[in-house]
Kinemage of the C-alpha trace (Angstrom):
@kinemage 1
@onewidth
@group {chain A} dominant
@subgroup {mainchain}
@vectorlist {calphas} color= white
{ca met a 1} P 11.660 17.137 -16.267
{ca phe a 2} L 11.178 15.109 -19.438
{ca asp a 3} L 14.017 14.409 -21.888
{ca arg a 4} L 13.597 13.841 -25.614
{ca asp a 5} L 13.497 10.056 -25.238
{ca ser a 6} L 10.606 10.304 -22.782
{ca ile a 7} L 8.709 12.702 -25.040
{ca lys a 8} L 9.249 10.424 -28.051
{ca arg a 9} L 7.817 7.572 -26.018
{ca phe a 10} L 4.833 9.714 -25.007
{ca glu a 11} L 4.135 10.426 -28.684
{ca thr a 12} L 3.440 6.720 -29.220
{ca leu a 13} L 0.925 6.429 -26.376
{ca asp a 14} L -2.812 7.005 -26.399
{ca thr a 15} L -3.765 10.160 -24.537
{ca pro a 16} L -4.783 11.190 -21.988
{ca phe a 17} L -2.634 9.157 -19.618
{ca tyr a 18} L -0.966 9.275 -16.234
{ca tyr a 19} L 2.773 8.773 -16.081
{ca tyr a 20} L 4.528 7.835 -12.838
{ca asp a 21} L 8.212 8.387 -12.159
{ca ile a 22} L 9.011 5.354 -10.013
{ca gln a 23} L 12.563 6.504 -9.333
{ca leu a 24} L 11.326 9.792 -7.857
{ca leu a 25} L 8.777 7.909 -5.756
{ca arg a 26} L 11.556 5.745 -4.310
{ca lys a 27} L 13.718 8.772 -3.544
{ca thr a 28} L 10.757 10.389 -1.773
{ca leu a 29} L 10.082 7.271 0.270
{ca thr a 30} L 13.760 6.959 1.159
{ca gln a 31} L 13.919 10.549 2.447
{ca leu a 32} L 10.658 10.160 4.357
{ca lys a 33} L 11.851 6.973 5.996
{ca ala a 34} L 15.117 8.603 7.077
{ca ala a 35} L 13.240 11.574 8.540
{ca val a 36} L 10.795 9.524 10.623
{ca asp a 37} L 13.286 6.837 11.625
{ca lys a 38} L 15.420 9.577 13.196
{ca tyr a 39} L 12.819 9.853 15.973
{ca gly a 40} L 11.175 6.450 15.760
{ca tyr a 41} L 7.943 7.831 14.289
{ca lys a 42} L 5.518 5.736 12.203
{ca val a 43} L 3.871 6.511 8.851
{ca his a 44} L 0.596 5.290 7.358
{ca tyr a 45} L 0.240 6.180 3.674
{ca ala a 46} L -3.152 7.784 2.881
{ca leu a 47} L -4.639 5.665 0.102
{ca lys a 48} L -7.180 8.349 -0.803
{ca ala a 49} L -4.378 10.276 -2.532
{ca asn a 50} L -3.588 7.479 -4.986
{ca ala a 51} L -4.602 3.810 -4.820
{ca asn a 52} L -2.762 2.641 -7.947
{ca thr a 53} L -1.602 -0.906 -7.132
{ca arg a 54} L 1.908 -0.393 -8.530
{ca ile a 55} L 2.327 2.709 -6.367
{ca leu a 56} L 0.923 0.967 -3.288
{ca lys a 57} L 3.221 -2.027 -3.603
{ca glu a 58} L 6.228 0.297 -3.849
{ca ile a 59} L 5.142 2.171 -0.701
{ca ser a 60} L 4.398 -0.989 1.280
{ca ser a 61} L 7.839 -2.362 0.403
{ca phe a 62} L 9.358 0.432 2.538
{ca gly a 63} L 7.571 -0.881 5.609
{ca phe a 64} L 5.020 1.902 5.919
{ca gly a 65} L 1.448 1.343 7.040
{ca ala a 66} L -1.803 2.407 5.388
{ca asp a 67} L -4.403 5.047 6.250
{ca cys a 68} L -7.773 4.053 4.800
{ca val a 69} L -11.117 5.845 4.574
{ca ser a 70} L -13.286 3.062 3.141
{ca gly a 71} L -13.690 -0.666 3.443
{ca asn a 72} L -12.499 -1.095 -0.133
{ca glu a 73} L -9.322 0.822 0.698
{ca val a 74} L -8.707 -1.559 3.601
{ca thr a 75} L -9.083 -4.493 1.194
{ca arg a 76} L -6.810 -2.869 -1.421
{ca ala a 77} L -4.152 -2.143 1.214
{ca leu a 78} L -4.128 -5.765 2.328
{ca glu a 79} L -3.911 -6.950 -1.284
{ca cys a 80} L -0.887 -4.696 -1.896
{ca gly a 81} L 1.171 -5.948 1.034
{ca phe a 82} L 0.278 -3.621 3.902
{ca pro a 83} L -0.053 -5.741 7.059
{ca ala a 84} L -3.314 -5.440 8.985
{ca ser a 85} L -1.272 -4.504 12.047
{ca lys a 86} L -0.299 -1.244 10.285
{ca ile a 87} L -3.705 -0.255 8.870
{ca val a 88} L -5.742 2.583 10.389
{ca phe a 89} L -9.303 3.305 9.290
{ca ala a 90} L -10.621 6.884 9.430
{ca gly a 91} L -13.684 8.599 7.996
{ca val a 92} L -16.735 10.329 9.365
{ca gly a 93} L -19.262 7.923 7.805
{ca lys a 94} L -18.057 4.331 8.108
{ca ser a 95} L -20.851 1.909 7.232
{ca asp a 96} L -21.560 -1.204 9.308
{ca lys a 97} L -20.207 -3.362 6.485
{ca glu a 98} L -16.994 -1.350 6.324
{ca ile a 99} L -16.540 -1.581 10.092
{ca glu a 100} L -17.026 -5.341 9.826
{ca thr a 101} L -14.276 -5.458 7.173
{ca gly a 102} L -11.849 -3.745 9.509
{ca ile a 103} L -12.742 -5.865 12.524
{ca lys a 104} L -12.666 -9.180 10.654
{ca asn a 105} L -9.215 -8.340 9.280
{ca asn a 106} L -7.875 -7.311 12.716
{ca ile a 107} L -6.702 -3.883 11.585
{ca phe a 108} L -4.555 -1.855 13.951
{ca cys a 109} L -7.006 0.916 14.761
{ca phe a 110} L -10.230 2.745 13.934
{ca asn a 111} L -9.950 6.532 14.089
{ca val a 112} L -13.372 7.326 15.546
{ca glu a 113} L -15.192 10.574 14.740
{ca ser a 114} L -18.315 10.510 16.947
{ca leu a 115} L -19.708 8.953 20.100
{ca gln a 116} L -22.349 7.132 18.091
{ca glu a 117} L -19.652 5.582 15.913
{ca leu a 118} L -17.938 4.318 19.066
{ca glu a 119} L -21.157 2.590 20.059
{ca val a 120} L -21.601 1.006 16.624
{ca ile a 121} L -18.016 -0.310 16.547
{ca asn a 122} L -18.498 -1.685 20.043
{ca lys a 123} L -21.673 -3.524 18.982
{ca ile a 124} L -20.145 -5.008 15.816
{ca ala a 125} L -16.959 -6.016 17.610
{ca gly a 126} L -19.088 -7.774 20.216
{ca thr a 127} L -20.974 -9.664 17.517
{ca glu a 128} L -17.642 -10.782 16.037
{ca gly a 129} L -16.314 -11.712 19.470
{ca lys a 130} L -13.399 -9.298 19.142
{ca leu a 131} L -11.875 -6.279 20.831
{ca ala a 132} L -11.453 -3.320 18.464
{ca asn a 133} L -8.673 -0.760 18.933
{ca val a 134} L -9.880 2.837 18.585
{ca ala a 135} L -8.366 6.307 18.645
{ca leu a 136} L -10.488 9.420 19.067
{ca arg a 137} L -10.215 11.895 16.214
{ca leu a 138} L -10.363 15.328 17.802
{ca asn a 139} L -10.791 18.706 16.158
{ca pro a 140} L -8.087 20.859 17.743
{ca gly a 141} L -9.598 24.125 16.475
{ca ile a 142} L -6.527 25.019 14.408
{ca asp a 143} L -6.664 26.895 11.097
{ca ala a 144} L -4.231 25.167 8.725
{ca his a 145} L -4.238 28.211 6.367
{ca thr a 146} L -5.056 26.104 3.343
{ca asn a 147} L -7.886 25.812 0.805
{ca lys a 148} L -11.245 25.963 2.631
{ca cys a 149} L -12.284 22.735 0.874
{ca ile a 150} L -9.467 20.778 2.577
{ca asn a 151} L -9.224 22.582 5.920
{ca thr a 152} L -10.499 19.930 8.348
{ca gly a 153} L -9.345 20.818 11.856
{ca leu a 154} L -11.704 23.665 12.716
{ca ala a 155} L -14.419 23.347 15.337
{ca asp a 156} L -17.274 23.491 12.798
{ca ser a 157} L -15.836 20.766 10.546
{ca lys a 158} L -17.918 17.660 9.879
{ca phe a 159} L -14.839 15.648 10.809
{ca gly a 160} L -13.787 14.594 14.272
{ca ile a 161} L -14.993 15.305 17.798
{ca asp a 162} L -14.985 18.739 19.426
{ca phe a 163} L -11.870 18.860 21.632
{ca asn a 164} L -13.994 20.375 24.402
{ca lys a 165} L -15.816 17.031 24.630
{ca leu a 166} L -12.630 15.005 25.149
{ca glu a 167} L -13.278 13.991 28.751
{ca glu a 168} L -16.940 13.221 28.103
{ca thr a 169} L -16.099 11.005 25.126
{ca val a 170} L -13.272 9.208 26.891
{ca thr a 171} L -15.529 8.443 29.849
{ca ala a 172} L -18.154 7.000 27.497
{ca ala a 173} L -15.549 4.944 25.635
{ca gln a 174} L -14.241 3.401 28.825
{ca lys a 175} L -17.710 1.979 29.556
{ca leu a 176} L -17.816 -0.006 26.281
{ca asn a 177} L -16.635 -3.601 26.632
{ca asn a 178} L -15.674 -4.430 23.053
{ca ile a 179} L -13.385 -1.521 22.254
{ca lys a 180} L -9.979 -0.556 23.540
{ca leu a 181} L -9.107 3.140 23.585
{ca ile a 182} L -5.462 3.325 22.527
{ca gly a 183} L -4.895 6.855 21.245
{ca leu a 184} L -5.791 10.291 19.970
{ca his a 185} L -5.939 11.229 16.306
{ca phe a 186} L -5.752 14.640 14.622
{ca his a 187} L -5.886 15.877 11.039
{ca ile a 188} L -5.984 19.621 10.503
{ca gly a 189} L -6.086 19.795 6.699
{ca ser a 190} L -4.222 19.195 3.476
{ca gln a 191} L -1.697 21.032 1.285
{ca ile a 192} L -0.244 22.770 4.357
{ca leu a 193} L 2.809 24.844 3.430
{ca asp a 194} L 3.123 26.888 6.629
{ca lys a 195} L 4.577 24.647 9.346
{ca glu a 196} L 3.331 26.878 12.185
{ca pro a 197} L -0.001 24.965 12.387
{ca tyr a 198} L 1.974 21.807 13.191
{ca arg a 199} L 3.644 23.526 16.141
{ca leu a 200} L 0.224 24.640 17.382
{ca leu a 201} L -1.073 21.097 16.890
{ca cys a 202} L 1.700 19.757 19.110
{ca gln a 203} L 0.760 22.250 21.810
{ca arg a 204} L -2.921 21.311 21.610
{ca ser a 205} L -2.030 17.614 21.715
{ca asn a 206} L 0.077 18.229 24.811
{ca glu a 207} L -2.846 20.010 26.485
{ca met a 208} L -5.240 17.188 25.723
{ca gln a 209} L -2.848 14.546 26.946
{ca asp a 210} L -2.341 16.504 30.157
{ca lys a 211} L -6.122 16.411 30.683
{ca leu a 212} L -6.117 12.656 30.182
{ca ser a 213} L -3.236 12.240 32.613
{ca leu a 214} L -5.340 13.985 35.252
{ca met a 215} L -7.953 11.300 34.574
{ca gly a 216} L -5.290 8.652 35.156
{ca leu a 217} L -5.090 7.770 31.475
{ca asp a 218} L -1.926 7.750 29.350
{ca leu a 219} L -2.572 6.522 25.816
{ca pro a 220} L 0.131 4.646 23.876
{ca glu a 221} L -0.632 6.103 20.405
{ca ile a 222} L -0.701 9.695 19.135
{ca asn a 223} L -1.587 10.263 15.473
{ca leu a 224} L -0.905 13.767 14.113
{ca gly a 225} L -2.360 13.095 10.666
{ca gly a 226} L -0.710 14.352 7.499
{ca gly a 227} L -1.393 17.331 5.266
{ca leu a 228} L 2.147 18.381 4.356
{ca gly a 229} L 1.972 20.330 1.101
{ca val a 230} L 3.962 20.180 -2.126
{ca asn a 231} L 5.184 22.735 -4.651
{ca tyr a 232} L 2.636 22.923 -7.464
{ca asp a 233} L 4.081 26.105 -8.976
{ca asp a 234} L 7.653 24.917 -9.562
{ca pro a 235} L 7.812 21.137 -9.039
{ca asp a 236} L 11.322 20.732 -10.431
{ca ser a 237} L 12.735 23.062 -7.760
{ca glu a 238} L 11.234 20.994 -4.937
{ca pro a 239} L 10.510 17.436 -6.106
{ca ile a 240} L 10.521 16.100 -2.523
{ca pro a 241} L 8.901 17.882 0.452
{ca asp a 242} L 11.038 18.816 3.433
{ca phe a 243} L 10.067 15.932 5.705
{ca glu a 244} L 13.131 16.384 7.899
{ca ser a 245} L 12.329 19.914 9.066
{ca leu a 246} L 8.745 18.925 9.854
{ca met a 247} L 9.899 15.991 11.961
{ca asp a 248} L 12.329 18.301 13.771
{ca ile a 249} L 9.433 20.671 14.581
{ca ile a 250} L 7.355 17.797 15.923
{ca his a 251} L 10.228 16.495 18.015
{ca ala a 252} L 10.876 19.937 19.494
{ca asn a 253} L 7.244 20.658 20.403
{ca leu a 254} L 5.429 17.385 21.077
{ca his a 255} L 5.601 15.976 24.587
{ca val a 256} L 5.879 12.258 23.897
{ca arg a 257} L 5.011 10.102 26.874
{ca glu a 258} L 7.055 7.066 27.868
{ca lys a 259} L 6.615 4.161 25.436
{ca gln a 260} L 4.257 6.260 23.301
{ca asn a 261} L 4.213 5.892 19.505
{ca val a 262} L 3.802 8.900 17.197
{ca his a 263} L 2.041 8.346 13.865
{ca phe a 264} L 1.612 10.352 10.653
{ca glu a 265} L -0.637 9.879 7.615
{ca phe a 266} L 1.010 11.371 4.544
{ca gly a 267} L -0.573 11.017 1.118
{ca arg a 268} L -0.047 13.955 -1.233
{ca ala a 269} L 3.468 14.591 0.086
{ca ile a 270} L 4.510 11.095 -0.968
{ca val a 271} L 2.941 10.708 -4.414
{ca ala a 272} L 2.034 14.111 -5.881
{ca gln a 273} L 5.306 14.961 -7.593
{ca cys a 274} L 5.922 11.526 -9.120
{ca gly a 275} L 2.781 11.752 -11.254
{ca thr a 276} L 2.101 13.714 -14.451
{ca met a 277} L -0.992 13.719 -16.620
{ca val a 278} L -0.309 14.041 -20.350
{ca ala a 279} L -2.920 15.149 -22.884
{ca lys a 280} L -2.916 15.976 -26.580
{ca thr a 281} L -4.000 19.292 -28.111
{ca leu a 282} L -7.110 18.800 -30.238
{ca tyr a 283} L -7.831 22.332 -31.395
{ca ile a 284} L -6.671 25.922 -31.023
{ca lys a 285} L -9.615 28.304 -30.931
{ca pro a 286} L -8.779 32.024 -31.057
{ca ala a 287} L -10.672 34.310 -28.684
{ca thr a 288} L -10.721 38.031 -27.962
{ca gln a 289} L -8.282 38.145 -25.039
{ca thr a 290} L -6.634 34.732 -25.316
{ca asn a 291} L -6.665 31.465 -27.232
{ca phe a 292} L -8.421 28.285 -26.193
{ca ala a 293} L -6.123 25.279 -26.211
{ca ile a 294} L -8.637 22.429 -26.241
{ca val a 295} L -7.045 19.183 -25.084
{ca asp a 296} L -8.330 15.613 -24.960
{ca ala a 297} L -8.244 15.451 -21.139
{ca gly a 298} L -10.984 16.949 -19.035
{ca phe a 299} L -12.123 17.138 -15.453
{ca thr a 300} L -13.048 13.484 -15.819
{ca asp a 301} L -9.296 12.831 -15.848
{ca leu a 302} L -8.030 15.542 -13.477
{ca ile a 303} L -10.801 17.182 -11.466
{ca arg a 304} L -8.783 19.254 -8.968
{ca pro a 305} L -8.919 22.563 -10.930
{ca ala a 306} L -12.698 22.308 -11.391
{ca leu a 307} L -13.369 21.008 -7.869
{ca tyr a 308} L -11.009 23.112 -5.752
{ca gly a 309} L -9.838 25.860 -8.065
{ca ala a 310} L -6.443 24.156 -7.850
{ca arg a 311} L -3.643 24.968 -10.286
{ca his a 312} L -1.127 22.613 -11.829
{ca lys a 313} L 1.946 23.701 -13.749
{ca ile a 314} L 1.105 23.187 -17.423
{ca glu a 315} L 3.866 22.551 -19.979
{ca asn a 316} L 3.907 22.108 -23.734
{ca leu a 317} L 6.219 19.144 -24.328
{ca ser a 318} L 6.159 19.330 -28.133
{ca ser a 319} L 6.461 22.945 -29.214
{ca his a 320} L 9.633 24.100 -30.941
{ca tyr a 321} L 8.444 27.684 -31.367
{ca ala a 322} L 10.243 30.608 -29.761
{ca gln a 323} L 6.987 32.558 -29.852
{ca his a 324} L 4.813 32.491 -26.718
{ca asp a 325} L 1.091 33.161 -26.534
{ca lys a 326} L -1.631 33.258 -23.905
{ca tyr a 327} L -3.992 30.315 -23.572
{ca asp a 328} L -6.965 29.100 -21.647
{ca val a 329} L -6.312 25.366 -21.393
{ca val a 330} L -9.654 23.561 -21.424
{ca gly a 331} L -11.079 20.099 -21.868
{ca pro a 332} L -13.823 18.534 -24.003
{ca ile a 333} L -16.413 17.939 -21.254
{ca cys a 334} L -19.808 19.534 -21.848
{ca glu a 335} L -19.539 21.722 -18.750
{ca ser a 336} L -18.243 25.290 -18.595
{ca thr a 337} L -16.206 24.393 -15.483
{ca asp a 338} L -14.002 22.039 -17.540
{ca val a 339} L -11.081 24.461 -17.410
{ca phe a 340} L -7.542 23.649 -16.265
{ca asp a 341} L -6.190 27.219 -16.236
{ca thr a 342} L -6.769 30.586 -17.838
{ca gly a 343} L -4.518 33.215 -19.362
{ca ile a 344} L -1.317 31.215 -19.003
{ca thr a 345} L 1.701 31.738 -21.244
{ca leu a 346} L 2.901 28.758 -23.288
{ca pro a 347} L 5.130 28.326 -26.320
{ca lys a 348} L 3.005 28.590 -29.479
{ca thr a 349} L 0.745 25.584 -29.307
{ca val a 350} L -0.703 23.721 -32.285
{ca arg a 351} L -2.918 20.719 -32.910
{ca gly a 352} L -1.177 17.518 -31.826
{ca asp a 353} L 1.128 19.081 -29.205
{ca leu a 354} L 1.506 17.117 -25.970
{ca ile a 355} L 0.509 19.035 -22.849
{ca ala a 356} L 1.777 17.955 -19.410
{ca phe a 357} L -0.046 18.671 -16.159
{ca arg a 358} L 2.559 18.364 -13.451
{ca thr a 359} L 2.264 17.296 -9.799
{ca ala a 360} L -0.729 15.109 -10.637
{ca gly a 361} L 0.206 12.000 -8.641
{ca ala a 362} L -2.191 12.861 -5.800
{ca tyr a 363} L -5.957 13.218 -6.258
{ca gly a 364} L -5.564 12.737 -9.999
{ca glu a 365} L -6.008 9.211 -11.319
{ca ile a 366} L -7.872 8.180 -8.158
{ca met a 367} L -10.615 10.786 -8.773
{ca ala a 368} L -11.090 10.065 -12.480
{ca ser a 369} L -14.652 9.379 -13.636
{ca arg a 370} L -16.548 8.238 -16.704
{ca tyr a 371} L -18.831 11.243 -16.988
{ca asn a 372} L -19.887 11.737 -20.641
{ca leu a 373} L -19.099 7.982 -20.898
{ca arg a 374} L -15.456 8.834 -21.429
{ca asn a 375} L -12.784 6.190 -21.008
{ca leu a 376} L -10.661 6.299 -17.888
{ca pro a 377} L -7.115 7.580 -18.558
{ca ser a 378} L -4.404 5.041 -19.274
{ca val a 379} L -1.439 4.612 -16.936
{ca tyr a 380} L 2.275 4.206 -17.693
{ca tyr a 381} L 5.413 4.073 -15.569
{ca ser a 382} L 9.060 5.037 -15.909
{ca glu a 383} L 9.841 1.364 -15.253
{ca asn a 384} L 7.894 -1.415 -16.940
């Protein structure tokens, strides 16, 4: 991915840092827009994946909306050009203050995850003298066949409302004077590579909408969430996810009612591949079965491997050796879980070599911390 000029530039920068390929981000956004415009679908970018202001302004310039899961994300979205009329607010534990932020800014919709939350939004909206749009987030009981830590659509998930309680919840919502029920919302998980769960989601959505029709209720908004996965193993072979085939599957299987809008909330699929974390090798420490390549980035900078057992493609950008050796690539944090990968083959690595962690644009910079009082990673872009 990186040419010699880029690597020479990296050698002048303080590590660790995040590097964003703005051109690739634009190509991704262009392909996504073409895929959803084909059917008139709408997209809200999930800020939880990456809330870097430069990235957000680029995404908002394409006319997409924002999917937020905190009051601060709502504020950041507004600051970066996302109109309130395109902001949706999800999350199982919205505080009163966060709900107030959404209501005062007249956001498009709250994705509601419990009956009690409905009642709280209704009360706050009444206090503000406003009518709040809400969609019910339902758990469709679908296994997305992804990491158990990010599989959110099952019946025992903390997220959403049991789909068997749809009619009960709708009836309760209709009795509240300060909310307007406008749609249904689903999110079955993240890093989904098998598109079959999306077909099943369409079927379950159809069933639920048929139930509502029997109650005399046709809702104008259907939100199918996001979750489309990316290629972590070989990012250069698939720099942009196949948005088009997913939209074709949705179109073929979802029964869209007259004048109904279909929404998606993509995060990782938009930003993952445009981001790379770059670290510098501090020490090589021989071991019995492998060698430890100790780098100056740790789980404070990229926590996904320690948190989820996730794997990123790791590349040595500096080595000129033909020889290859096995390495455990680890960080400096005083925790034994500060490991990026084990037993991987890299060109012979020495002190000072630059190490790239690919596909780090999602859940990378945004999850960085200052544990051990470390500095946050720096950030650079392909365009100044």
